[in-house]
N, C-alpha and C positions, 0 to 999 in steps of 0.2 A: 126631673125631666118634665117639661111643660107639655101640654097637649099638642102644641104646634110642633115641638121636636118629635114627639111620638108619631104624629101624622106624617111628618116629613120622612121619618124612617120607614114607616109602613108603605108610603108611596114609592120610595126608592126601591125597597125590597120587591114590591109587586111589579116594578118595571124591568127587573132583571129576569130574563126568561131562560137563559142558558145555565144549567147546573154548574158548569166549570167556572163561569163568570161569577156566579153566586158564591161558590166556595172561596174564590180569590177575594171577593169583596168582604166576605165575613172574616177571613183571616186578616184583612187589612184593618178592620174597625174593632175587632174583638181581641182581647188578651188571649194567650194560649190556654189559660184555664177556662175562659168563657167558651172557646171553641170546643172544648171537651164537655163542659157542663151543660150548655144550652141544648145540644142534641140529646143528651141524656134526659133532660126535662121533657122534651118532645116525646121521647120514647116512653117515659112514664105516663104521659097523657094517653098515648096510643094504647098501651097495655091496660091501663085502667078502663078505657072505653071497651076493650075486649073482655072485661070481667076477670082479668087475671088478679089473683089475691095480692094484696099489698106486700105481704112478707116475701112472696115469690119474686115480685118485681124488685124489692130492695136487695134480695140476695143476688139476683141475676145481674143487676146493674151496679152492685156494690155501692149503694147509697143508703143513708139512714131512713128509717121508717118515717121520721118526721117530714122528710122531703116528699115521700110518697103521699103522706096524709095531706100535706099542703096542696099537692096537685089534685088530690081527690076533692078537697074542699073547693078549689077553684072550679073544677068541673061541675060540681053541684051548684055553684053560684051562676055559672054560665052554661046552662043545660043545652043550649042550641048550638054550641061550638062543636066543630069536628074538623079533624085534620084531613 
């Protein structure tokens, strides 16, 4: 994905204000697996920011510890990000 494509996606997402419209749009552009996995990734970030242990997050969300570790590393690289 080029920066232009990513910028277009970000712009489109920020223009959708209604949660129902956003859900519809996401279901249109994402695969069923992505519709399940992407919200989990966001939840991983949210829980990591709350200081919840990685093993607890992995068990609660039924994901591998490597997925949690990846999220933790991304948060460390992008310290100013918050949801």
